[in-house]
C-alpha positions as CSV (number, residue, x, y, z in Angstrom):
1,M,4.3,1.4,36.9
2,I,7.2,1.7,35.4
3,A,10.0,2.3,38.2
4,S,12.8,4.4,36.7
5,K,16.2,3.4,37.9
6,S,19.3,5.5,38.9
7,Q,22.7,4.8,36.9
8,I,24.1,3.4,39.6
9,D,20.8,0.4,39.1
10,R,21.5,-0.6,34.9
11,R,25.5,-1.2,35.7
12,P,26.2,-4.8,35.7
13,F,26.4,-6.7,38.5
14,R,30.6,-8.3,39.2
15,S,31.0,-10.1,42.4
16,Q,34.3,-9.1,44.6
17,A,35.5,-12.7,43.8
18,D,35.3,-11.1,39.9
19,R,37.6,-8.1,40.8
20,K,39.1,-9.6,43.0
21,S,40.8,-11.8,39.4
22,E,41.0,-9.4,36.8
23,E,43.2,-7.6,39.6
24,A,45.5,-10.3,40.0
25,L,45.5,-11.3,36.2
26,E,46.1,-7.3,35.9
27,S,49.0,-6.8,37.4
28,Q,50.2,-10.4,36.8
29,Y,50.3,-9.7,32.9
30,R,51.6,-6.8,33.6
31,S,54.9,-8.2,34.1
32,V,55.6,-9.3,31.1
33,A,53.7,-7.2,29.0
34,I,55.1,-4.1,27.2
35,P,55.9,-1.7,29.0
36,E,54.5,1.9,26.4
37,V,51.4,-0.8,25.9
38,V,50.0,-1.1,30.0
39,A,50.6,3.0,30.2
40,A,48.8,3.8,27.8
41,L,46.6,1.1,28.1
42,S,46.2,2.6,32.3
43,Q,46.1,6.2,30.7
44,A,43.0,5.3,28.6
45,R,41.5,3.8,32.2
46,R,41.4,6.8,34.3
47,E,40.6,9.0,30.9
48,S,37.2,6.5,30.4
49,A,36.9,6.5,34.8
50,V,36.8,10.4,34.5
51,A,34.4,10.3,31.5
52,K,31.3,8.1,33.7
53,P,31.3,10.4,36.4
54,A,30.2,13.8,34.2
């Protein structure tokens, strides 16, 4: 018997430490990045976050 898994069960596991490390690196490099690039990446991230739940 194969148990069906919901979409949330199939996502890869990420520890809280990994997420915090990624957020720290993002904030650190945002200060040295080109502002236009940061704005474009932030917009793309927001759009993909909105599109995924639908």
